[in-house]
DSSP file (Angstrom, degrees, kcal/mol; ACC not computed):
  #  RESIDUE AA STRUCTURE BP1 BP2  ACC     N-H-->O    O-->H-N    N-H-->O    O-->H-N    TCO  KAPPA ALPHA  PHI   PSI    X-CA   Y-CA   Z-CA
    1    1 A M              0   0    0      0, 0.0     2,-0.2     0, 0.0    35,-0.1   0.000 360.0 360.0 360.0 140.1  106.2   20.8 -171.0
    2    2 A K        -     0   0    0     33,-0.4     2,-0.3     1,-0.0     0, 0.0  -0.549 360.0-164.4 -76.0 142.7  104.2   20.8 -174.2
    3    3 A T        -     0   0    0     -2,-0.2     2,-0.2    39,-0.0    36,-0.0  -0.838  18.5-111.6-122.6 165.5  100.6   22.1 -174.0
    4    4 A Y        -     0   0    0     -2,-0.3     0, 0.0     1,-0.1     0, 0.0  -0.602  33.1-101.2 -95.9 157.7   97.7   21.8 -176.4
    5    5 A S     >  -     0   0    0     -2,-0.2     4,-2.7     1,-0.1     5,-0.2  -0.307  37.8-106.9 -68.8 158.9   96.1   24.5 -178.4
    6    6 A P  H  > S+     0   0    0      0, 0.0     4,-2.1     0, 0.0     5,-0.1   0.874 122.2  52.6 -56.4 -36.6   92.7   25.9 -177.1
    7    7 A N  H  > S+     0   0    0      2,-0.2     4,-2.1     1,-0.2     5,-0.1   0.903 110.0  47.0 -65.3 -42.0   90.9   24.1 -179.9
    8    8 A A  H  > S+     0   0    0      2,-0.2     4,-2.5     1,-0.2    -1,-0.2   0.898 110.5  52.9 -66.4 -40.0   92.5   20.8 -179.0
    9    9 A E  H  X S+     0   0    0     -4,-2.7     4,-2.4     2,-0.2    -2,-0.2   0.920 109.3  49.2 -62.3 -41.8   91.7   21.3 -175.2
   10   10 A E  H  X S+     0   0    0     -4,-2.1     4,-2.3     2,-0.2    -1,-0.2   0.923 111.3  49.3 -63.3 -43.6   88.0   21.9 -176.1
   11   11 A A  H  X S+     0   0    0     -4,-2.1     4,-2.3     1,-0.2    -1,-0.2   0.895 110.8  50.8 -62.2 -39.7   88.0   18.7 -178.2
   12   12 A M  H  X S+     0   0    0     -4,-2.5     4,-3.1     2,-0.2    -2,-0.2   0.908 108.9  50.8 -64.7 -41.8   89.6   16.8 -175.3
   13   13 A R  H  X S+     0   0    0     -4,-2.4     4,-2.3     2,-0.2    -2,-0.2   0.907 110.5  49.6 -64.0 -40.2   87.0   18.1 -172.8
   14   14 A S  H  X S+     0   0    0     -4,-2.3     4,-1.0     2,-0.2    -2,-0.2   0.935 114.1  44.6 -63.2 -44.8   84.1   17.1 -175.1
   15   15 A L  H >X S+     0   0    0     -4,-2.3     3,-1.0     1,-0.2     4,-0.7   0.952 112.0  52.8 -62.0 -49.3   85.6   13.6 -175.6
   16   16 A F  H >< S+     0   0    0     -4,-3.1     3,-1.1     1,-0.3    -2,-0.2   0.891 107.8  51.4 -56.5 -43.3   86.3   13.3 -171.8
   17   17 A E  H 3< S+     0   0    0     -4,-2.3    -1,-0.3     1,-0.2    -2,-0.2   0.753 106.2  55.6 -66.8 -23.8   82.7   14.2 -170.9
   18   18 A S  H << S+     0   0    0     -4,-1.0    -1,-0.2    -3,-1.0    -2,-0.2   0.582  94.3  87.4 -84.5  -9.5   81.4   11.5 -173.3
   19   19 A L  S << S-     0   0    0     -3,-1.1     2,-0.0    -4,-0.7    -3,-0.0  -0.454  81.7-106.5 -90.7 160.3   83.3    8.7 -171.7
   20   20 A S     >  -     0   0    0     -2,-0.1     4,-2.4     1,-0.1     5,-0.2  -0.271  43.1 -97.3 -71.6 170.3   82.5    6.4 -168.8
   21   21 A E  H  > S+     0   0    0      1,-0.2     4,-2.0     2,-0.2     5,-0.2   0.931 125.2  44.9 -54.6 -49.8   84.3    6.9 -165.5
   22   22 A R  H  > S+     0   0    0      1,-0.2     4,-2.2     2,-0.2    -1,-0.2   0.909 112.5  50.3 -63.8 -44.5   86.8    4.1 -166.2
   23   23 A E  H  > S+     0   0    0      1,-0.2     4,-2.7     2,-0.2    -1,-0.2   0.854 108.5  54.7 -65.0 -35.2   87.4    5.3 -169.8
   24   24 A R  H  X S+     0   0    0     -4,-2.4     4,-2.6     2,-0.2     5,-0.3   0.928 107.4  48.9 -61.2 -45.6   88.0    8.8 -168.5
   25   25 A R  H  X S+     0   0    0     -4,-2.0     4,-1.7     1,-0.2    -2,-0.2   0.919 115.0  44.8 -62.2 -42.6   90.6    7.7 -166.1
   26   26 A H  H  X S+     0   0    0     -4,-2.2     4,-2.3     2,-0.2    -2,-0.2   0.911 112.8  50.4 -69.2 -42.4   92.4    5.7 -168.8
   27   27 A Y  H  X S+     0   0    0     -4,-2.7     4,-2.4     1,-0.2    -2,-0.2   0.948 113.5  43.8 -59.9 -50.6   92.1    8.4 -171.4
   28   28 A V  H  X S+     0   0    0     -4,-2.6     4,-2.2     1,-0.2    -1,-0.2   0.818 111.4  55.8 -70.8 -28.1   93.6   11.2 -169.2
   29   29 A A  H  X S+     0   0    0     -4,-1.7     4,-2.1    -5,-0.3    -1,-0.2   0.923 109.1  46.5 -66.5 -42.9   96.3    8.7 -167.9
   30   30 A V  H  X S+     0   0    0     -4,-2.3     4,-1.9     2,-0.2    -2,-0.2   0.935 113.5  48.2 -64.1 -45.5   97.5    8.1 -171.5
   31   31 A E  H  X S+     0   0    0     -4,-2.4     4,-1.7     1,-0.2    -1,-0.2   0.909 110.6  52.1 -60.9 -40.8   97.4   11.8 -172.3
   32   32 A S  H  X S+     0   0    0     -4,-2.2     4,-1.4     1,-0.2     7,-0.2   0.890 107.8  51.5 -61.4 -40.9   99.3   12.6 -169.1
   33   33 A T  H  < S+     0   0    0     -4,-2.1    -1,-0.2     1,-0.2    -2,-0.2   0.867 106.9  53.6 -64.3 -36.9  102.0   10.0 -170.0
   34   34 A K  H  < S+     0   0    0     -4,-1.9    -1,-0.2     1,-0.2    -2,-0.2   0.857 109.9  48.4 -66.1 -34.6  102.4   11.6 -173.5
   35   35 A L  H  < S-     0   0    0     -4,-1.7   -33,-0.4     1,-0.2    -1,-0.2   0.742  93.4-164.1 -81.0 -22.6  103.0   15.0 -171.9
   36   36 A G    ><  +     0   0    0     -4,-1.4     3,-2.6    -5,-0.2     4,-0.4  -0.415  53.6  24.6  76.8-151.4  105.6   13.9 -169.4
   37   37 A R  T 3  S+     0   0    0      1,-0.3    -4,-0.0     2,-0.1     0, 0.0  -0.229 133.3  12.2 -55.9 128.1  106.6   16.0 -166.4
   38   38 A G  T 3> S+     0   0    0    -37,-0.1     4,-2.0     4,-0.0    -1,-0.3   0.269  95.8 109.4  88.5 -10.9  103.8   18.5 -165.4
   39   39 A G  H <> S+     0   0    0     -3,-2.6     4,-2.8    -7,-0.2     5,-0.3   0.863  71.3  57.6 -66.1 -36.7  101.3   16.8 -167.7
   40   40 A L  H  > S+     0   0    0     -4,-0.4     4,-2.1     2,-0.2    -1,-0.2   0.952 111.3  40.1 -58.8 -53.1   99.3   15.4 -164.8
   41   41 A R  H  > S+     0   0    0      2,-0.2     4,-1.8     1,-0.2    -1,-0.2   0.909 115.3  52.7 -66.1 -41.0   98.6   18.8 -163.2
   42   42 A Y  H  X S+     0   0    0     -4,-2.0     4,-2.5     1,-0.2    -2,-0.2   0.942 112.3  44.3 -61.1 -49.6   98.0   20.5 -166.6
   43   43 A L  H  X S+     0   0    0     -4,-2.8     4,-3.0     1,-0.2     6,-0.3   0.852 107.7  57.9 -65.6 -34.9   95.4   17.9 -167.6
   44   44 A A  H  X>S+     0   0    0     -4,-2.1     5,-1.3    -5,-0.3     4,-0.8   0.892 112.1  42.6 -62.7 -36.9   93.7   18.0 -164.3
   45   45 A Q  H  <5S+     0   0    0     -4,-1.8    -2,-0.2     3,-0.2    -1,-0.2   0.921 116.2  47.3 -71.7 -44.8   93.2   21.8 -164.8
   46   46 A V  H  <5S+     0   0    0     -4,-2.5    -2,-0.2     1,-0.2    -3,-0.2   0.905 122.9  33.0 -62.1 -44.0   92.2   21.4 -168.5
   47   47 A L  H  <5S-     0   0    0     -4,-3.0    -1,-0.2    -5,-0.2    -2,-0.2   0.498 103.9-123.9 -96.8  -4.5   89.7   18.6 -168.0
   48   48 A G  T  <5 +     0   0    0     -4,-0.8     2,-0.3    -5,-0.3    -3,-0.2   0.889  66.0 129.7  66.2  39.0   88.5   19.6 -164.5
   49   49 A C      < -     0   0    0     -5,-1.3     2,-0.2    -6,-0.3    -1,-0.2  -0.778  62.6 -95.9-119.0 168.9   89.4   16.3 -162.9
   50   50 A D    >>  -     0   0    0     -2,-0.3     4,-1.2     1,-0.1     3,-0.8  -0.566  23.7-128.0 -82.5 143.9   91.3   15.4 -159.8
   51   51 A E  H 3> S+     0   0    0      1,-0.3     4,-2.2    -2,-0.2     5,-0.2   0.837 111.2  61.9 -58.4 -32.5   95.0   14.5 -160.0
   52   52 A K  H 3> S+     0   0    0      1,-0.2     4,-2.6     2,-0.2    -1,-0.3   0.857  97.6  58.2 -63.7 -33.9   94.2   11.4 -158.0
   53   53 A T  H <> S+     0   0    0     -3,-0.8     4,-2.1     2,-0.2    -1,-0.2   0.907 107.4  45.8 -59.1 -42.7   91.9   10.4 -160.9
   54   54 A I  H  X S+     0   0    0     -4,-1.2     4,-2.5     2,-0.2    -2,-0.2   0.914 112.3  50.3 -69.2 -43.0   94.8   10.5 -163.3
   55   55 A R  H  X S+     0   0    0     -4,-2.2     4,-2.2     1,-0.2    -2,-0.2   0.909 110.4  50.4 -63.2 -40.1   97.1    8.6 -160.9
   56   56 A R  H  X S+     0   0    0     -4,-2.6     4,-2.9     1,-0.2    -1,-0.2   0.928 109.5  51.8 -63.1 -43.8   94.4    5.9 -160.5
   57   57 A G  H  X S+     0   0    0     -4,-2.1     4,-2.2     1,-0.2    -2,-0.2   0.904 108.5  50.2 -60.1 -42.8   94.1    5.6 -164.3
   58   58 A K  H  X S+     0   0    0     -4,-2.5     4,-0.9     1,-0.2    -1,-0.2   0.897 111.8  48.4 -63.0 -39.1   97.8    5.2 -164.6
   59   59 A Q  H >< S+     0   0    0     -4,-2.2     3,-0.7     1,-0.2     4,-0.3   0.921 110.7  50.6 -65.4 -44.6   97.7    2.4 -162.0
   60   60 A E  H >< S+     0   0    0     -4,-2.9     3,-1.7     1,-0.2    -2,-0.2   0.874 103.4  59.4 -61.5 -38.2   94.8    0.7 -163.7
   61   61 A L  H 3< S+     0   0    0     -4,-2.2    -1,-0.2     1,-0.3    -2,-0.2   0.791 103.7  52.4 -62.6 -26.6   96.5    0.7 -167.1
   62   62 A G  T << S+     0   0    0     -4,-0.9    -1,-0.3    -3,-0.7    -2,-0.2   0.502 104.6  68.2 -86.4  -3.2   99.3   -1.3 -165.6
   63   63 A E  S <  S-     0   0    0     -3,-1.7     2,-0.1    -4,-0.3     3,-0.1  -0.821  90.7-102.6-113.9 152.8   97.0   -4.0 -164.2
   64   64 A P        -     0   0    0      0, 0.0     2,-0.2     0, 0.0    -2,-0.1  -0.448  48.6-100.2 -67.3 147.3   94.9   -6.5 -166.0
   65   65 A S        -     0   0    0      1,-0.1    -4,-0.0    -2,-0.1    -5,-0.0  -0.459  23.3-161.6 -73.9 141.1   91.2   -5.6 -166.1
   66   66 A E        +     0   0    0     -2,-0.2    -1,-0.1     2,-0.1     0, 0.0   0.527  69.3  83.7 -93.5  -9.6   88.8   -7.3 -163.6
   67   67 A L  S    S-     0   0    0      4,-0.1     3,-0.1     1,-0.1     7,-0.1  -0.718  83.6-114.3-100.0 145.5   85.8   -6.4 -165.7
   68   68 A P    >   -     0   0    0      0, 0.0     3,-2.0     0, 0.0    -2,-0.1  -0.347  53.9 -76.6 -66.1 155.1   84.4   -8.4 -168.6
   69   69 A P  T 3  S+     0   0    0      0, 0.0     3,-0.1     0, 0.0     0, 0.0  -0.262 120.2  24.1 -54.4 138.4   84.6   -6.7 -172.0
   70   70 A G  T 3  S+     0   0    0      1,-0.3     2,-0.4    -3,-0.1     0, 0.0   0.344  98.2 110.1  87.6  -4.8   81.9   -4.0 -172.4
   71   71 A R    <   +     0   0    0     -3,-2.0    -1,-0.3     1,-0.1    -4,-0.1  -0.835  38.6 178.8-104.5 141.8   81.4   -3.5 -168.6
   72   72 A S  S    S+     0   0    0     -2,-0.4     2,-0.3     1,-0.2   -50,-0.2   0.462  74.0  39.1-112.6  -8.9   82.5   -0.2 -166.9
   73   73 A R  S    S-     0   0    0      4,-0.1    -1,-0.2   -52,-0.1     3,-0.1  -0.960  91.2 -98.8-137.0 155.2   81.3   -1.3 -163.4
   74   74 A K    >   -     0   0    0     -2,-0.3     3,-2.2     1,-0.1    -2,-0.1  -0.376  59.3 -80.0 -68.2 153.6   81.3   -4.5 -161.5
   75   75 A K  T 3  S+     0   0    0      1,-0.3    -1,-0.1    -2,-0.1     3,-0.1  -0.293 119.4  21.4 -56.7 132.7   78.1   -6.5 -161.5
   76   76 A G  T 3  S+     0   0    0      1,-0.3    -1,-0.3    -3,-0.1     2,-0.1   0.303  87.5 138.5  91.5  -9.7   75.6   -5.0 -159.0
   77   77 A A    <   -     0   0    0     -3,-2.2     2,-0.4     1,-0.1    -1,-0.3  -0.413  51.5-126.5 -69.8 146.2   77.2   -1.6 -158.8
   78   78 A V        -     0   0    0     -3,-0.1     2,-0.1    -2,-0.1    -1,-0.1  -0.807  21.5-150.4 -99.2 132.7   74.8    1.3 -158.8
   79   79 A G        -     0   0    0     -2,-0.4     2,-0.3     1,-0.1    -6,-0.0  -0.425  30.3 -86.2 -94.2 172.5   75.2    4.1 -161.4
   80   80 A I              0   0    0     -2,-0.1    -1,-0.1     1,-0.1     0, 0.0  -0.625 360.0 360.0 -79.8 135.2   74.3    7.8 -161.1
   81   81 A R              0   0    0     -2,-0.3    -1,-0.1    -3,-0.0    -2,-0.0   0.378 360.0 360.0-116.0 360.0   70.7    8.5 -162.0
């Protein structure tokens, strides 16, 4: 399996932290797909996220979005304060 350089990993962590929850799942799912076998576990370690998060992102990418454009949560959902 291919891995990223330490500089690339740091840039990925910075980007990952700047995204919404949904965007994080989708971003890491795409990266995992690019890496192939072993990519899921590797990215979970690099980005400090759960492997289930990546699997959920992969599932969501295969489904049509339930949210209107520009929304990251369903109407009425409570965010972290």
